[in-house]
C-alpha positions as protocol buffer text, in pm:
chain_id: "A"
residue {
  index: 1
  type: UNK
  ca { x: 1457 y: 1047 z: -723 }
}
residue {
  index: 2
  type: UNK
  ca { x: 1324 y: 1102 z: -370 }
}
residue {
  index: 3
  type: UNK
  ca { x: 1054 y: 855 z: -265 }
}
residue {
  index: 4
  type: UNK
  ca { x: 843 y: 866 z: 52 }
}
residue {
  index: 5
  type: UNK
  ca { x: 697 y: 529 z: 156 }
}
residue {
  index: 6
  type: UNK
  ca { x: 441 y: 455 z: 426 }
}
residue {
  index: 7
  type: UNK
  ca { x: 436 y: 105 z: 576 }
}
residue {
  index: 8
  type: UNK
  ca { x: 805 y: 61 z: 498 }
}
residue {
  index: 9
  type: UNK
  ca { x: 894 y: -181 z: 778 }
}
residue {
  index: 10
  type: UNK
  ca { x: 767 y: -504 z: 621 }
}
residue {
  index: 11
  type: UNK
  ca { x: 618 y: -670 z: 317 }
}
residue {
  index: 12
  type: UNK
  ca { x: 592 y: -474 z: -5 }
}
residue {
  index: 13
  type: UNK
  ca { x: 702 y: -144 z: 149 }
}
residue {
  index: 14
  type: UNK
  ca { x: 1021 y: -296 z: 286 }
}
residue {
  index: 15
  type: UNK
  ca { x: 1110 y: -461 z: -43 }
}
residue {
  index: 16
  type: UNK
  ca { x: 1030 y: -143 z: -236 }
}
residue {
  index: 17
  type: UNK
  ca { x: 1267 y: 59 z: -17 }
}
residue {
  index: 18
  type: UNK
  ca { x: 1546 y: -193 z: -72 }
}
residue {
  index: 19
  type: UNK
  ca { x: 1502 y: -198 z: -450 }
}
residue {
  index: 20
  type: UNK
  ca { x: 1486 y: 180 z: -479 }
}
residue {
  index: 21
  type: UNK
  ca { x: 1802 y: 228 z: -271 }
}
residue {
  index: 22
  type: UNK
  ca { x: 1979 y: -37 z: -481 }
}
residue {
  index: 23
  type: UNK
  ca { x: 1882 y: 159 z: -792 }
}
residue {
  index: 24
  type: UNK
  ca { x: 2041 y: 476 z: -655 }
}
residue {
  index: 25
  type: UNK
  ca { x: 1735 y: 661 z: -524 }
}
residue {
  index: 26
  type: UNK
  ca { x: 1677 y: 821 z: -184 }
}
residue {
  index: 27
  type: UNK
  ca { x: 1400 y: 684 z: 36 }
}
residue {
  index: 28
  type: UNK
  ca { x: 1223 y: 814 z: 345 }
}
residue {
  index: 29
  type: UNK
  ca { x: 1027 y: 531 z: 502 }
}
residue {
  index: 30
  type: UNK
  ca { x: 777 y: 545 z: 784 }
}
residue {
  index: 31
  type: UNK
  ca { x: 610 y: 275 z: 991 }
}
residue {
  index: 32
  type: UNK
  ca { x: 484 y: 218 z: 1345 }
}
residue {
  index: 33
  type: UNK
  ca { x: 748 y: -37 z: 1445 }
}
residue {
  index: 34
  type: UNK
  ca { x: 1083 y: 122 z: 1526 }
}
residue {
  index: 35
  type: UNK
  ca { x: 1264 y: -210 z: 1567 }
}
residue {
  index: 36
  type: UNK
  ca { x: 1179 y: -320 z: 1214 }
}
residue {
  index: 37
  type: UNK
  ca { x: 1276 y: 18 z: 1070 }
}
residue {
  index: 38
  type: UNK
  ca { x: 1613 y: 4 z: 1244 }
}
residue {
  index: 39
  type: UNK
  ca { x: 1662 y: -349 z: 1113 }
}
residue {
  index: 40
  type: UNK
  ca { x: 1582 y: -236 z: 760 }
}
residue {
  index: 41
  type: UNK
  ca { x: 1823 y: 56 z: 793 }
}
residue {
  index: 42
  type: UNK
  ca { x: 2100 y: -181 z: 903 }
}
residue {
  index: 43
  type: UNK
  ca { x: 2020 y: -421 z: 621 }
}
residue {
  index: 44
  type: UNK
  ca { x: 2031 y: -146 z: 360 }
}
residue {
  index: 45
  type: UNK
  ca { x: 2341 y: 14 z: 511 }
}
residue {
  index: 46
  type: UNK
  ca { x: 2309 y: 342 z: 321 }
}
residue {
  index: 47
  type: UNK
  ca { x: 2269 y: 708 z: 412 }
}
residue {
  index: 48
  type: UNK
  ca { x: 2017 y: 725 z: 129 }
}
residue {
  index: 49
  type: UNK
  ca { x: 1762 y: 556 z: 356 }
}
residue {
  index: 50
  type: UNK
  ca { x: 1595 y: 783 z: 610 }
}
residue {
  index: 51
  type: UNK
  ca { x: 1312 y: 680 z: 838 }
}
residue {
  index: 52
  type: UNK
  ca { x: 1066 y: 796 z: 1102 }
}
residue {
  index: 53
  type: UNK
  ca { x: 838 y: 610 z: 1339 }
}
residue {
  index: 54
  type: UNK
  ca { x: 481 y: 712 z: 1264 }
}
residue {
  index: 55
  type: UNK
  ca { x: 127 y: 584 z: 1299 }
}
residue {
  index: 56
  type: UNK
  ca { x: -52 y: 728 z: 996 }
}
residue {
  index: 57
  type: UNK
  ca { x: -383 y: 729 z: 1183 }
}
residue {
  index: 58
  type: UNK
  ca { x: -236 y: 972 z: 1438 }
}
residue {
  index: 59
  type: UNK
  ca { x: -260 y: 1328 z: 1303 }
}
residue {
  index: 60
  type: UNK
  ca { x: -9 y: 1464 z: 1555 }
}
residue {
  index: 61
  type: UNK
  ca { x: 245 y: 1199 z: 1451 }
}
residue {
  index: 62
  type: UNK
  ca { x: 191 y: 1287 z: 1085 }
}
residue {
  index: 63
  type: UNK
  ca { x: 252 y: 1656 z: 1162 }
}
residue {
  index: 64
  type: UNK
  ca { x: 569 y: 1570 z: 1356 }
}
residue {
  index: 65
  type: UNK
  ca { x: 712 y: 1361 z: 1072 }
}
residue {
  index: 66
  type: UNK
  ca { x: 625 y: 1628 z: 817 }
}
residue {
  index: 67
  type: UNK
  ca { x: 831 y: 1876 z: 1017 }
}
residue {
  index: 68
  type: UNK
  ca { x: 1122 y: 1627 z: 1025 }
}
residue {
  index: 69
  type: UNK
  ca { x: 1099 y: 1585 z: 648 }
}
residue {
  index: 70
  type: UNK
  ca { x: 1095 y: 1959 z: 586 }
}
residue {
  index: 71
  type: UNK
  ca { x: 1383 y: 2015 z: 828 }
}
residue {
  index: 72
  type: UNK
  ca { x: 1592 y: 1778 z: 615 }
}
residue {
  index: 73
  type: UNK
  ca { x: 1475 y: 1957 z: 296 }
}
residue {
  index: 74
  type: UNK
  ca { x: 1343 y: 1626 z: 169 }
}
residue {
  index: 75
  type: UNK
  ca { x: 1076 y: 1691 z: -93 }
}
residue {
  index: 76
  type: UNK
  ca { x: 954 y: 1365 z: -248 }
}
residue {
  index: 77
  type: UNK
  ca { x: 917 y: 1311 z: -620 }
}
residue {
  index: 78
  type: UNK
  ca { x: 686 y: 1020 z: -544 }
}
residue {
  index: 79
  type: UNK
  ca { x: 478 y: 930 z: -238 }
}
residue {
  index: 80
  type: UNK
  ca { x: 383 y: 563 z: -206 }
}
residue {
  index: 81
  type: UNK
  ca { x: 87 y: 514 z: 27 }
}
residue {
  index: 82
  type: UNK
  ca { x: 138 y: 153 z: 127 }
}
residue {
  index: 83
  type: UNK
  ca { x: 47 y: 135 z: 498 }
}
residue {
  index: 84
  type: UNK
  ca { x: -276 y: -58 z: 558 }
}
residue {
  index: 85
  type: UNK
  ca { x: -477 y: -249 z: 816 }
}
residue {
  index: 86
  type: UNK
  ca { x: -635 y: -582 z: 726 }
}
residue {
  index: 87
  type: UNK
  ca { x: -840 y: -714 z: 1016 }
}
residue {
  index: 88
  type: UNK
  ca { x: -1157 y: -912 z: 1080 }
}
residue {
  index: 89
  type: UNK
  ca { x: -1449 y: -690 z: 1179 }
}
residue {
  index: 90
  type: UNK
  ca { x: -1747 y: -923 z: 1125 }
}
residue {
  index: 91
  type: UNK
  ca { x: -1670 y: -1201 z: 1375 }
}
residue {
  index: 92
  type: UNK
  ca { x: -1854 y: -1295 z: 1586 }
}
residue {
  index: 93
  type: UNK
  ca { x: -2057 y: -989 z: 1478 }
}
residue {
  index: 94
  type: UNK
  ca { x: -1990 y: -659 z: 1305 }
}
residue {
  index: 95
  type: UNK
  ca { x: -1770 y: -425 z: 1511 }
}
residue {
  index: 96
  type: UNK
  ca { x: -1799 y: -60 z: 1409 }
}
residue {
  index: 97
  type: UNK
  ca { x: -1497 y: 48 z: 1614 }
}
residue {
  index: 98
  type: UNK
  ca { x: -1274 y: -182 z: 1408 }
}
residue {
  index: 99
  type: UNK
  ca { x: -1429 y: -49 z: 1087 }
}
residue {
  index: 100
  type: UNK
  ca { x: -1352 y: 307 z: 1195 }
}
residue {
  index: 101
  type: UNK
  ca { x: -990 y: 223 z: 1281 }
}
residue {
  index: 102
  type: UNK
  ca { x: -933 y: 57 z: 944 }
}
residue {
  index: 103
  type: UNK
  ca { x: -1063 y: 368 z: 767 }
}
residue {
  index: 104
  type: UNK
  ca { x: -840 y: 589 z: 983 }
}
residue {
  index: 105
  type: UNK
  ca { x: -536 y: 400 z: 856 }
}
residue {
  index: 106
  type: UNK
  ca { x: -630 y: 294 z: 503 }
}
residue {
  index: 107
  type: UNK
  ca { x: -816 y: 607 z: 390 }
}
residue {
  index: 108
  type: UNK
  ca { x: -768 y: 910 z: 613 }
}
residue {
  index: 109
  type: UNK
  ca { x: -414 y: 815 z: 710 }
}
residue {
  index: 110
  type: UNK
  ca { x: -318 y: 775 z: 345 }
}
residue {
  index: 111
  type: UNK
  ca { x: -487 y: 1097 z: 233 }
}
residue {
  index: 112
  type: UNK
  ca { x: -322 y: 1294 z: 514 }
}
residue {
  index: 113
  type: UNK
  ca { x: 4 y: 1258 z: 321 }
}
residue {
  index: 114
  type: UNK
  ca { x: -162 y: 1394 z: 9 }
}
residue {
  index: 115
  type: UNK
  ca { x: -260 y: 1701 z: 208 }
}
residue {
  index: 116
  type: UNK
  ca { x: 92 y: 1718 z: 354 }
}
residue {
  index: 117
  type: UNK
  ca { x: 273 y: 1734 z: 19 }
}
residue {
  index: 118
  type: UNK
  ca { x: 21 y: 1863 z: -235 }
}
residue {
  index: 119
  type: UNK
  ca { x: 97 y: 2235 z: -187 }
}
residue {
  index: 120
  type: UNK
  ca { x: 471 y: 2177 z: -245 }
}
residue {
  index: 121
  type: UNK
  ca { x: 396 y: 1960 z: -548 }
}
residue {
  index: 122
  type: UNK
  ca { x: 168 y: 2231 z: -688 }
}
residue {
  index: 123
  type: UNK
  ca { x: 433 y: 2500 z: -634 }
}
residue {
  index: 124
  type: UNK
  ca { x: 692 y: 2282 z: -807 }
}
residue {
  index: 125
  type: UNK
  ca { x: 439 y: 2169 z: -1069 }
}
residue {
  index: 126
  type: UNK
  ca { x: 559 y: 1811 z: -1039 }
}
residue {
  index: 127
  type: UNK
  ca { x: 504 y: 1507 z: -822 }
}
residue {
  index: 128
  type: UNK
  ca { x: 309 y: 1186 z: -795 }
}
residue {
  index: 129
  type: UNK
  ca { x: 113 y: 990 z: -538 }
}
residue {
  index: 130
  type: UNK
  ca { x: 73 y: 613 z: -565 }
}
residue {
  index: 131
  type: UNK
  ca { x: -212 y: 447 z: -379 }
}
residue {
  index: 132
  type: UNK
  ca { x: -144 y: 83 z: -298 }
}
residue {
  index: 133
  type: UNK
  ca { x: -491 y: -58 z: -344 }
}
residue {
  index: 134
  type: UNK
  ca { x: -625 y: -407 z: -393 }
}
residue {
  index: 135
  type: UNK
  ca { x: -859 y: -602 z: -615 }
}
residue {
  index: 136
  type: UNK
  ca { x: -1059 y: -628 z: -292 }
}
residue {
  index: 137
  type: UNK
  ca { x: -1178 y: -276 z: -378 }
}
residue {
  index: 138
  type: UNK
  ca { x: -1414 y: -438 z: -630 }
}
residue {
  index: 139
  type: UNK
  ca { x: -1556 y: -717 z: -410 }
}
residue {
  index: 140
  type: UNK
  ca { x: -1693 y: -750 z: -55 }
}
residue {
  index: 141
  type: UNK
  ca { x: -1541 y: -981 z: 207 }
}
residue {
  index: 142
  type: UNK
  ca { x: -1769 y: -1177 z: 440 }
}
residue {
  index: 143
  type: UNK
  ca { x: -1524 y: -1143 z: 732 }
}
residue {
  index: 144
  type: UNK
  ca { x: -1383 y: -795 z: 667 }
}
residue {
  index: 145
  type: UNK
  ca { x: -1638 y: -534 z: 565 }
}
residue {
  index: 146
  type: UNK
  ca { x: -1390 y: -252 z: 626 }
}
residue {
  index: 147
  type: UNK
  ca { x: -1095 y: -358 z: 409 }
}
residue {
  index: 148
  type: UNK
  ca { x: -1269 y: -369 z: 67 }
}
residue {
  index: 149
  type: UNK
  ca { x: -1469 y: -57 z: 155 }
}
residue {
  index: 150
  type: UNK
  ca { x: -1152 y: 132 z: 254 }
}
residue {
  index: 151
  type: UNK
  ca { x: -964 y: 32 z: -61 }
}
residue {
  index: 152
  type: UNK
  ca { x: -1261 y: 130 z: -276 }
}
residue {
  index: 153
  type: UNK
  ca { x: -1281 y: 466 z: -99 }
}
residue {
  index: 154
  type: UNK
  ca { x: -909 y: 536 z: -142 }
}
residue {
  index: 155
  type: UNK
  ca { x: -917 y: 437 z: -508 }
}
residue {
  index: 156
  type: UNK
  ca { x: -1219 y: 655 z: -580 }
}
residue {
  index: 157
  type: UNK
  ca { x: -1058 y: 948 z: -398 }
}
residue {
  index: 158
  type: UNK
  ca { x: -752 y: 911 z: -619 }
}
residue {
  index: 159
  type: UNK
  ca { x: -966 y: 906 z: -930 }
}
residue {
  index: 160
  type: UNK
  ca { x: -1120 y: 1235 z: -821 }
}
residue {
  index: 161
  type: UNK
  ca { x: -784 y: 1389 z: -731 }
}
residue {
  index: 162
  type: UNK
  ca { x: -646 y: 1280 z: -1067 }
}
residue {
  index: 163
  type: UNK
  ca { x: -915 y: 1489 z: -1238 }
}
residue {
  index: 164
  type: UNK
  ca { x: -858 y: 1788 z: -1007 }
}
residue {
  index: 165
  type: UNK
  ca { x: -481 y: 1804 z: -1069 }
}
residue {
  index: 166
  type: UNK
  ca { x: -472 y: 1682 z: -1429 }
}
residue {
  index: 167
  type: UNK
  ca { x: -336 y: 2013 z: -1557 }
}
residue {
  index: 168
  type: UNK
  ca { x: -78 y: 2063 z: -1282 }
}
residue {
  index: 169
  type: UNK
  ca { x: 165 y: 1782 z: -1371 }
}
residue {
  index: 170
  type: UNK
  ca { x: 70 y: 1606 z: -1047 }
}
residue {
  index: 171
  type: UNK
  ca { x: -22 y: 1242 z: -1092 }
}
residue {
  index: 172
  type: UNK
  ca { x: -245 y: 1019 z: -883 }
}
residue {
  index: 173
  type: UNK
  ca { x: -178 y: 654 z: -962 }
}
residue {
  index: 174
  type: UNK
  ca { x: -337 y: 335 z: -833 }
}
residue {
  index: 175
  type: UNK
  ca { x: -174 y: -6 z: -800 }
}
residue {
  index: 176
  type: UNK
  ca { x: -426 y: -286 z: -762 }
}
residue {
  index: 177
  type: UNK
  ca { x: -259 y: -587 z: -603 }
}
residue {
  index: 178
  type: UNK
  ca { x: -399 y: -935 z: -601 }
}
residue {
  index: 179
  type: UNK
  ca { x: -274 y: -1192 z: -346 }
}
residue {
  index: 180
  type: UNK
  ca { x: 85 y: -1115 z: -239 }
}
residue {
  index: 181
  type: UNK
  ca { x: 300 y: -1319 z: 0 }
}
residue {
  index: 182
  type: UNK
  ca { x: 326 y: -1065 z: 282 }
}
residue {
  index: 183
  type: UNK
  ca { x: 308 y: -1121 z: 660 }
}
residue {
  index: 184
  type: UNK
  ca { x: -52 y: -990 z: 679 }
}
residue {
  index: 185
  type: UNK
  ca { x: -176 y: -1196 z: 384 }
}
residue {
  index: 186
  type: UNK
  ca { x: -418 y: -1486 z: 433 }
}
residue {
  index: 187
  type: UNK
  ca { x: -266 y: -1647 z: 125 }
}
residue {
  index: 188
  type: UNK
  ca { x: 55 y: -1754 z: 302 }
}
residue {
  index: 189
  type: UNK
  ca { x: 146 y: -2009 z: 567 }
}
residue {
  index: 190
  type: UNK
  ca { x: 452 y: -2115 z: 763 }
}
residue {
  index: 191
  type: UNK
  ca { x: 640 y: -2430 z: 667 }
}
residue {
  index: 192
  type: UNK
  ca { x: 811 y: -2667 z: 911 }
}
residue {
  index: 193
  type: UNK
  ca { x: 1115 y: -2439 z: 923 }
}
residue {
  index: 194
  type: UNK
  ca { x: 897 y: -2142 z: 1012 }
}
residue {
  index: 195
  type: UNK
  ca { x: 947 y: -1973 z: 677 }
}
residue {
  index: 196
  type: UNK
  ca { x: 660 y: -1798 z: 503 }
}
residue {
  index: 197
  type: UNK
  ca { x: 544 y: -1970 z: 185 }
}
residue {
  index: 198
  type: UNK
  ca { x: 263 y: -1897 z: -58 }
}
residue {
  index: 199
  type: UNK
  ca { x: -42 y: -2124 z: -56 }
}
residue {
  index: 200
  type: UNK
  ca { x: -73 y: -2131 z: -434 }
}
residue {
  index: 201
  type: UNK
  ca { x: 81 y: -2038 z: -767 }
}
residue {
  index: 202
  type: UNK
  ca { x: -155 y: -1741 z: -795 }
}
residue {
  index: 203
  type: UNK
  ca { x: 16 y: -1560 z: -503 }
}
residue {
  index: 204
  type: UNK
  ca { x: 274 y: -1301 z: -607 }
}
residue {
  index: 205
  type: UNK
  ca { x: 607 y: -1235 z: -436 }
}
residue {
  index: 206
  type: UNK
  ca { x: 699 y: -909 z: -264 }
}
residue {
  index: 207
  type: UNK
  ca { x: 997 y: -871 z: -497 }
}
residue {
  index: 208
  type: UNK
  ca { x: 770 y: -875 z: -800 }
}
residue {
  index: 209
  type: UNK
  ca { x: 520 y: -643 z: -631 }
}
residue {
  index: 210
  type: UNK
  ca { x: 796 y: -390 z: -560 }
}
residue {
  index: 211
  type: UNK
  ca { x: 918 y: -406 z: -920 }
}
residue {
  index: 212
  type: UNK
  ca { x: 562 y: -349 z: -1040 }
}
residue {
  index: 213
  type: UNK
  ca { x: 538 y: -38 z: -822 }
}
residue {
  index: 214
  type: UNK
  ca { x: 866 y: 97 z: -957 }
}
residue {
  index: 215
  type: UNK
  ca { x: 743 y: 43 z: -1314 }
}
residue {
  index: 216
  type: UNK
  ca { x: 427 y: 236 z: -1230 }
}
residue {
  index: 217
  type: UNK
  ca { x: 627 y: 521 z: -1076 }
}
residue {
  index: 218
  type: UNK
  ca { x: 848 y: 542 z: -1385 }
}
residue {
  index: 219
  type: UNK
  ca { x: 565 y: 512 z: -1637 }
}
residue {
  index: 220
  type: UNK
  ca { x: 295 y: 749 z: -1759 }
}
residue {
  index: 221
  type: UNK
  ca { x: 20 y: 502 z: -1668 }
}
residue {
  index: 222
  type: UNK
  ca { x: -226 y: 584 z: -1394 }
}
residue {
  index: 223
  type: UNK
  ca { x: -337 y: 229 z: -1309 }
}
residue {
  index: 224
  type: UNK
  ca { x: -157 y: -105 z: -1287 }
}
residue {
  index: 225
  type: UNK
  ca { x: -237 y: -459 z: -1171 }
}
residue {
  index: 226
  type: UNK
  ca { x: -13 y: -729 z: -1020 }
}
residue {
  index: 227
  type: UNK
  ca { x: 17 y: -1030 z: -1034 }
}
residue {
  index: 228
  type: UNK
  ca { x: -102 y: -1056 z: -1394 }
}
residue {
  index: 229
  type: UNK
  ca { x: -274 y: -1396 z: -1370 }
}
residue {
  index: 230
  type: UNK
  ca { x: -467 y: -1353 z: -1047 }
}
residue {
  index: 231
  type: UNK
  ca { x: -576 y: -995 z: -1117 }
}
residue {
  index: 232
  type: UNK
  ca { x: -683 y: -1083 z: -1474 }
}
residue {
  index: 233
  type: UNK
  ca { x: -885 y: -1377 z: -1343 }
}
residue {
  index: 234
  type: UNK
  ca { x: -1035 y: -1154 z: -1076 }
}
residue {
  index: 235
  type: UNK
  ca { x: -1151 y: -900 z: -1334 }
}
residue {
  index: 236
  type: UNK
  ca { x: -1310 y: -1174 z: -1542 }
}
residue {
  index: 237
  type: UNK
  ca { x: -1498 y: -1294 z: -1233 }
}
residue {
  index: 238
  type: UNK
  ca { x: -1648 y: -947 z: -1188 }
}
residue {
  index: 239
  type: UNK
  ca { x: -1916 y: -1062 z: -1433 }
}
residue {
  index: 240
  type: UNK
  ca { x: -2037 y: -1309 z: -1169 }
}
residue {
  index: 241
  type: UNK
  ca { x: -2241 y: -1221 z: -858 }
}
residue {
  index: 242
  type: UNK
  ca { x: -2078 y: -1166 z: -517 }
}
residue {
  index: 243
  type: UNK
  ca { x: -2219 y: -1493 z: -382 }
}
residue {
  index: 244
  type: UNK
  ca { x: -2040 y: -1694 z: -653 }
}
residue {
  index: 245
  type: UNK
  ca { x: -1714 y: -1508 z: -597 }
}
residue {
  index: 246
  type: UNK
  ca { x: -1739 y: -1566 z: -221 }
}
residue {
  index: 247
  type: UNK
  ca { x: -1746 y: -1942 z: -277 }
}
residue {
  index: 248
  type: UNK
  ca { x: -1436 y: -1927 z: -501 }
}
residue {
  index: 249
  type: UNK
  ca { x: -1259 y: -1699 z: -255 }
}
residue {
  index: 250
  type: UNK
  ca { x: -1326 y: -1933 z: 39 }
}
residue {
  index: 251
  type: UNK
  ca { x: -1183 y: -2225 z: -154 }
}
residue {
  index: 252
  type: UNK
  ca { x: -865 y: -2032 z: -235 }
}
residue {
  index: 253
  type: UNK
  ca { x: -822 y: -1919 z: 125 }
}
residue {
  index: 254
  type: UNK
  ca { x: -832 y: -2269 z: 273 }
}
residue {
  index: 255
  type: UNK
  ca { x: -505 y: -2417 z: 399 }
}
residue {
  index: 256
  type: UNK
  ca { x: -365 y: -2685 z: 173 }
}
């Protein structure tokens, strides 16, 4: 299986690439940071891992990478849209420029790869796109208006695309992650040795998150949640108002 992964240089994307290569698949990973991609390539040590430096919010960079992919005759069986920005845009006050940049990466940058591969998938009558979303898509954040809004927009777009291509054997799947111990997560901290550790039992590991993505790719399901406990609790809390959830969320985000 050929798998194309955005945001492959760290966190879930990095772990996903490693697990797929170990299972005998071929991976093309993209990310903005060349140093991290080179490090991942050295760590994997396999010709089955290909990579390109690319900022998904830059349309010219996307076009360049697409040409590289086609030149290598690499047509993905699955495209995992994992790259995302998670930044504060409401402190000290709302900043619209930050909001716009987050949408460029999380929504338009992700959907640019759908546009890039959809014609080839339609001609082949096979393929799948996996949107790495978040349970944040269902709740607002008092510090980050853009992140939940962007994940909600991407998820809704995928639901629409799923309906459009339902008869073409092209699948649009959504993975809703709860808290995961990644470098950009607010649910991790550094211990005395400088190593990243989760703040609580409810925070999932990148290894488990990658396995969950692989299960979704290999299954006929269109939606999946991980970790089980935190995402199940989150869905139960959807019956409560945003103000109540905000209080619970603030308590969970405090350093211990």
